[in-house]
Every structure is written in structure tokens, then in C-alpha cells.
N, C-alpha and C positions, 0 to 999 in steps of 0.2 A: 504493500500500500504506500510505497514511496513514489519516486518518479518513473520507475521502469514499467514497460508495457510488454507482455509476453504473448506468444501465440499458444493455442490450445494443444501443445504437444505434451508427452509424458514429463512429469516433474522430476523424477529421479533418474540417475545414470543407469543403474542396473535394469530398470524397467525399459529404458530406451534401447539398451543393448539387446535385451531379451526380445523386444518387439522387432528390432531390425534383423536379428538372427532368424527369428521365426518367419519373417517375410521372405528371407533368402531361401530358406528350406522349402517354403510353400511354392515359390516361383520355380525352383529347381525341380520339385516333384511334378508340378504341372507341366514343365517342359519335357520331363521324362515320359509322363503318361500320354502326352499328345504325340509322342514320337517325332517331334520337331516339325510337325505339320504346320504349326504356328510358331513364328519367331517371337518368343517371350522375353528375349534379353533386355528389351527396353524397360521392362518392369523392375529390373534390378536398381534402376535409378531412384526408386522410391525409398528403399531402406538406406541406400547410400546417402540420399539427401537428408533423411531423418537423423541419422547418426551425425552427419556433418553439421547440421543445424544445432543439434543439442550438445554434442561433445566436442566440436571444433574440427579444424581442417585435418589435423593429424589422424584423428579417429576416422574421419570420413575417407581419407586416402587408404587407410588400413582396411576399412570395410569394402572399399572399391576393389582392392586386391583380393579380398576374400570372395567377393561376388564374382570376379573374373575367374578365380581358381575354381569356384563352384560350377560356373558355367562350363569351363574347359573339362573338368572332371566328369561332369554330366555328359558331355559330348563323347568322351572316351568310353565311358561305361555304356552308353547307348550304342556305340559302334560295335562293341563286343556282344552285347545281348540282342541287339536288333540289327542284323546285317542289312536288311532291306532299307532301314532308315539311314544307315551309314553310307549307302550308295549316293545320298544327296551331297555328302562331303567326303569324297574318297581319299583325300590327302590330309594327314594329320597336321602338316605344316599350315594348311589353310585354317584349321581350327585354332592353332596357336596364333596365327596372324590376326584372326578376328578377335581372339581374347585380348591381344595387345591393343587393338583399336578400341574395343569396349573399355578396357582399363584406362586408356588415355582420355577417352570421352568422359568417363566418370570422374577422372581426376580434374579435368578442365571444369566440369560441372561443380565439383566440390570447391575449387578455387573461386569460381564465379559466385557460388552461394556464400562462401566466406566473405567475399568482398561486399556482397549485398547485405549480409548480416552486419558487417562493420558500418556500412553506409546508413542502414536503418538504426543501428545503435547510436551513431553520431546524431542522426536527426532526432531520435528519441531523447538523446542527451541535451541537445539544444532546446527542444520543446520543454523538457523537464527543467532545464536551467531557467528558461523564461518564466515558467510557472512558479519555480522556487523563489525567484526574485521579485514576484509581485507583492505589493503591499496588502492586497486582498487575500483573504483565506479562501482557497479553492478546494472543493472536495466533490467526488462523484459518488452517488448513492444508487444502490440496486433497489428499485422501488418494490420489488417482491418481498424482500426480507429486511431491508434497511441496512445491509452491509455496506461498509465503505470500500469502494474499489480503488479509490485514489484520493490522496490529500497532499497538499504541499506543506512546506515547513511552516509557513505563516499560520496555517490551520492548526498544526500541532501546537504552536506557541500560544495561540489564542484560546484553544479549547481543551488541551490536555491538562489534567489536574492530578498529576502523580501517576495515574495508570494510563497505558496506551489506549488510544481510541480504536474501537472495533466496529462500532455501529453509529449511524447518524442519530440514534436515540440519545446517545450520551451528549451530543451537542444540543439537540433541540429541546431536551428535557429541562435544560438550564435557561432557556430563552422564553420570554413572555411576549406574545404578539401584542404590539401596541397599535399599529395602524397599517393599512394597505394603501399603496400608491397606484395611480393609473398606469405607470410605466411597468408594472408587474412586480416591482420590488416591495418588500415588506420590512417594517421597522420592528426590531426586537430589543428587549431590555434584559440584560443579565444582572439580576438583582444581587446575586452572590458577590460579584466583582464590580457592580455598579458601572457597567459598560453598555453602550448602545451599538447595535449592528443593523445594517441594512442589507438584506439578502435578496439577490436576484436569482431566479430559478429558470432553468431551460432544459427541455427534453432533447436528448441526442442519442445516436447509435454508438455503442461501445465497440471495441476492436473485434469482439467475437460476434457482433451483429445484434446483440440484445439491446432493448431500450433501457436507458438509464437516465438519471436526473443529475445535471450539473448545477451546482450551487456556488455562488460567489458571494462571500460575506465581507462587507466593508465595515470597518470600525469607524463609526461616526460619533464617538464619544466627545471628541473635542468640538465638533460642530454643534452637538446638542448643548454642551456647556456654554458655547458662545451664544447660542440662541437663548438659553436661560438667562445669561448675563444681560443680553440685549433686552429681554422681556422685563427684567428688573430695572434696567436703566430707563425703559419706556415708562414703567410705573412711577419711577422717581420724577421723570420729566412731566408726566401728567399731573403729579402732585404739585410740582413747581408751577406748572401752567395754571392749575386751579388757584394757587396762592397769588400768582400774578393777576389772574382774573378777579380775585377778590379785591386786590389792590386797585385794579382798574375800575371795578364796580364802585368802590368807595370814592375814587376821584370823580367818576361820572356822576354819582349821586350828589356829591358836594357841589358839582358844577350846575347840574340840572335843577336841583331843588332850590338853589339859591334864587332862581328867577321867580317861581311862585311865592316863595317866602318874602322876597322883596316887594312883590305886588301886594301881598297881605299887609305888610308893614305900611305901605303907602296908603292903602284904603283906610286902615285903622287910624293912622296919624291924621289923615284928612278928617275923619269923623271926630277925633279928639280936638283938633283945632277949631272946628265949627262949634262943638259943644262948649269949649272954653270961651269962645267969642260970643256965644249966645245967639249967633246968627246961623240957625240950622233949620232945616226942613225935614220933617219925619220921613217923607218919601225919598229924599236924597240920601239920608242916612241909611234907610232900609236898602236902597239900591247899592250903596257902597258896601254894606255888610254882606249882602247877597253875593256881590262880586268877590269879597274876601273869602266867603265860604266856598265859592266855585274854585278859587285858586287853591284852597286847602285840599279840596277833592282832587284837583289837578295834580298836586304834589303826591298824593297817594297813588294816583294812576301812573305817575312817572316812576315811582319806586317799584310798582308792580311790573311795568313794562321793561325797565332796565334789568330787573332780575330775570325776566323771561328772555330778554336779549342775550344776557350772559349765559343763561342755562341752555337755551336752544339755538340761539343765533338766527332764528327765522321770524319774520313778521307774521301777523295774522291779518291778511289782506281782506278788506271789505270795500265795497264801492263808496268812494268819498267824493264829495263836492269840493273841488279845489277852490273855487271862488268863495264859497261859504267859509272854508277854512281860512282863507286870507282875510276875510272880513272879521272873523273872530280874533285873528292874530292882531289886526289893526286896532281892535278894541282893547286888547291886552296891553299893547305898547303905547296906548294913547297918553297915559299919565306921564310915563318917562319921556315921551316925545315932547309934550307940552312943557315939562320941567326944563328940558334942555333947549327949548326953542326950535324944535325940528318939526317941519311940516311933513305930513304923510300924504302922499299922492298915490291913488290906486288907478291902474290902467288895466282893467279886466275885460277880456273878451266874453260876452254873454253866451249862455247855453253851451258851456263846455261839457263834453261827456264825462261821466264819472271815471275815476281812476281807482284800480284795486290797490289799497294801501292800508297800513296800520295807522289810523288817524292820530293817535297819541304820539307815536314816534315821529311821523312825518311832520305833524304840527310843531313838535318840539324842535326839529331840525330847521324849519323855516323861521320859527321864533328866535332861535339862536342867531341866525344870520342877520335878522332884522335888528335885534338888540346890538349886535356887533357893529352894524352900520350906524346906529344912533351913537354908540360910544366913540366911533371913529371921527365924529364931527365936533369934538370938543374944541379943536383949534380953528374950526371954520367960522368965518363971520356969521352972526346969527341970521342975517337976511339971506344967506346962501345955503343954509342948512335944509336939506330936503332929502327925504327917503321915498323912493319910488318902487312900488311893487307891481309887476306886470304879469299877466297870464295870457297865453295864446296857444292855439292849436297848431301842431306841426304834422300835417297829414303825411308828408313824405316819410317821416320817421315813425309814424304811428304813435306819437307821444304828445304829451302836454308839456310846454315849456314855461318855467317860472323864472323871472329875473328880479333880483333885489339890488337896486342901485342906490348909492349914497354919494354925497359930495364931501367926504371926509379926507383923511390924509392919504388914503390909497394903500394898497397892499404892496409889500416889497416884490421886487422882480422875481425872487426865488419862489414865490407862492403863485405866480401866474400859471394857469392850468389847474391841475388837481393835486399838486404836490403840497399837501398840508402836513407839515412835520408835526408829530405828536409833541405836546408839552412846549410848543413855541407860542408865545403870546406877546402882544405889544402893550397889554394892560398890566399895571403893577399888581392888581389884585386877581388877575386871571390865572387859571390853572393850566391853560394851554391844551385842553382836550376837546374844546367845543367844535372847531372846524373838522378835526379828524373824526370825531363822533358823528357829526352831520354827514360826512362823506360815507361812513360805514352804514348809517341809516338809509341813505339814498341808494347805495349799492345793494343793500339787502332787499330793496324794492326793484332791483334790476335796472336802476336808473343811473344817471351820471350827475356829478356836481363838479363844477370847475369855476375858476375866477378869472377876471380880466380887469385891466386898468382902463379907466375912462379917459377919453382924449383930453378933457379939460382938467378935471380933478376927481378924486374918489375912485371907487371900484364897483364892479358889478359881479354878483354871484349868480350863476346860472344853474337851474335844476332842469333835468330832462327825465320825465316819468313816463314809461310806456303805458299805453292804454290796455295792453293785454300782457300778462306775465305767463311765460312758458313753464 
């Protein structure tokens, strides 16, 4: 069960000699009984070849001499006992000459057979050397009884545990099937030595013609350990990602909730000033308190939607009226705009089709841009402070376009387009997450957000929202 491959000839030398001698006797007896009516000398090549293959060239030549002598003796004996048969070969020198020719022929055959055996042995040796040098464990199994017909050194190193291997059961009893692959290979785990193997199986014909099973076992322990290490690293990365997400969520909440809280403070302070001055109207106070309550509800919705955004990353689209959304946003920023002396101008195309969007998220994105526009006009002369919000239909793109233009200080050249760097801000109290968050919200609606510089002064932010989301 090493690297050698043998033909189905007798295993022991005495048996081979006995078989060869018996065949010589049988051939000589048949030659004698037929009275040389048939030339059976060609049959002597069988025992000569058998002995030569099994015992070597010297024994083969010796057996060729024995066979030639047996043939010649048989000829002489037949000539004395059967004179009529001897008439076929009247001269004894002819018998001797033919015996010499037969002997020379058999000797040449023995030499050729020896050379063939050497060539086959070298080929077998090269084949065995290749198999012995493989990193994979190779073994051949008789499917009838599980006997090992061949195994290379790697197989012995991997699976021998003190006692020599005699059957495939000794190998496979230690392996637990883990998974099967489409390529035909199966993964096994050796729990005793904590090793992984991938075994490929193929049926083939053995040297004696019977059907056997070739198995190639690859040790994949290092690969499995690397996969396990990578899995653990991925778990750590996911944990880190969640921690970063929590931090981003905290920053986002701080940025987004600041706006409704500021609106609530403005409404309440307005009510307080009017109550202290004694110049108040119950209806006006009621309206202001209702707006403050609406902003508080809005803050709660923002917390809920930001949490959903972090957890799922997908909006909940419902048909939204863009113009109605812009009107609500104009109402929300009206107080801040009046305080800063900013005029709000709306340029809305009527009867726009609804857009599938998450209203809270999209409204927050537009509101962020509008408030940024108001904040950017602090250095602009009061008579030139104007915030323009436009809406229009873009049939060619199948989308609704929204533009928010201001007359403020304008965006830096690096922000032209959609390059909104996280944590970049021009406001001392800003967190630098607003524009990047707005872009994320718009892109989650399969839209685009980009910025441009106005020819005179200020900047314009452009939204493009598709009418249909795939």
C-alpha cells in the first residue's frame, strides 16, 4: 500500500517457479501427444515471460534454456518412439538449429521484457514520486470492503495514529461531515486533533480493471482558522460600527432637535413678552402655544425617524405634496426670518404630482437648508436679505426639482457640487453634520442634492426627487 503498483501474477518465488515449470511440462506433453502435428513451441514463451517478469532476467534466461532443452529432448524422444513423426524432421542437426533459434528468440524476449519492466518501474516511480510529494493526502479505496489499495506519505502522516492504516474506516471514523460543496468536495472536522479537511472523491478503474474510489484530502485547517479570525474581526468591526452609529445618532439628534426646541423657545418667549407687557390677545397666545406644541411633537417625530434611519437606513415613502411641505416649512422659519430681517419668497409651480417620500425626513432636510440660508445672510445688508424657495417639474428626468437660494456669503468653492464634508461648518455653534445628513436623506429617496454659487452673491441648493422610486 505504498507507491508500487503490481500486476496480478503469483506473489511468491516458489509459486512462480512451480507454475512456470508446470506450464513447460504441460506444453511438452501436449507437443508429444499431438505428434508434432501442431507446432506448440510458441507457447513456451508464456512460462519464460512469467519467470522473467517475476524473478528477473537471469531466471528468465535460465528458464528459456530449460524450455529449449525440453523442446529438443521432446523432439529426440518423439523421433525414437514415433518414427513416422520423425520423418517430418529427418536430420537431428535441424532440431538443434531450431532449438538454438527458439532459445535466442526467448532470450531476446526476456531482455525486451526486462527493459519494459524497468521502463514501467521508472514510470511507476515517477508517478509515485509525484504522489508522495503532494501536499494533499491521496488514498485509493476498494468500495467493496473498504480496503486501502494505495496511500501516499502525506496520508500516513495525517491519519496514522500509532498503528498502520489498513482500511478507509480508520480514516473516516475520525472525521465528522460538516458541509457539502457543489464542486463535489466535502468538508470534515477531526475533533480529536482539531483539524479540518476537504475531501474530493472520484471513481476510476484500478490497474486490475476493478472500480475503485480515489480520494484526495486537503488540510484546510489554516484556512478555517483564518476564516474564524476574519469572522471575529467582522464582529468587532460591526460592534465598532454600531458604536460609531450611536455617536453619529447622538450628533444628529443634537443637530436636528435643536431646531424645534429653538422654535418652542421663540413661541414661549413671545407669549411671555406679551403677557408681561399686558398687550396680549387670547387667540394669538393660543395660536402660539399650539405652534409650540406642534414643534414639540415634531421633535418627537425627529427622534423616532432618526432612530429608524440609523437602524434600517431606509425611508418609509408615502405620497407627499411638495408645495404643501414648502408652505409648512415657510411657516416654521417665518419667526427666524423676521428676526433676522430676511424676506421669504416662494416660487411654486401649481399642481405638482405627489412624490413618494418620508415626509418627516424630507421636510427636515429642506428645513435645514432653509435655516442655513437664513444664517448665511448675517453679513448681508438687511435690504438685500432674501431667501427664495422654488419648485418645478422636470419631465425629462421624471422628477420634481426644488431650489433654495439665498443672498448670503456663499459656499466655498470646495463645496460646489455635492461634496459636503462631514463635520465642516462655517457657524461657530454648528456641528457640521447638517449638509451631509441632508444629502444622505435625499439619496435615501433616490434623489440628488448639490450646491452652486450664485452669479451675484449667495448660493443655491438644488434637490432632485424622482416621481417614481424603483
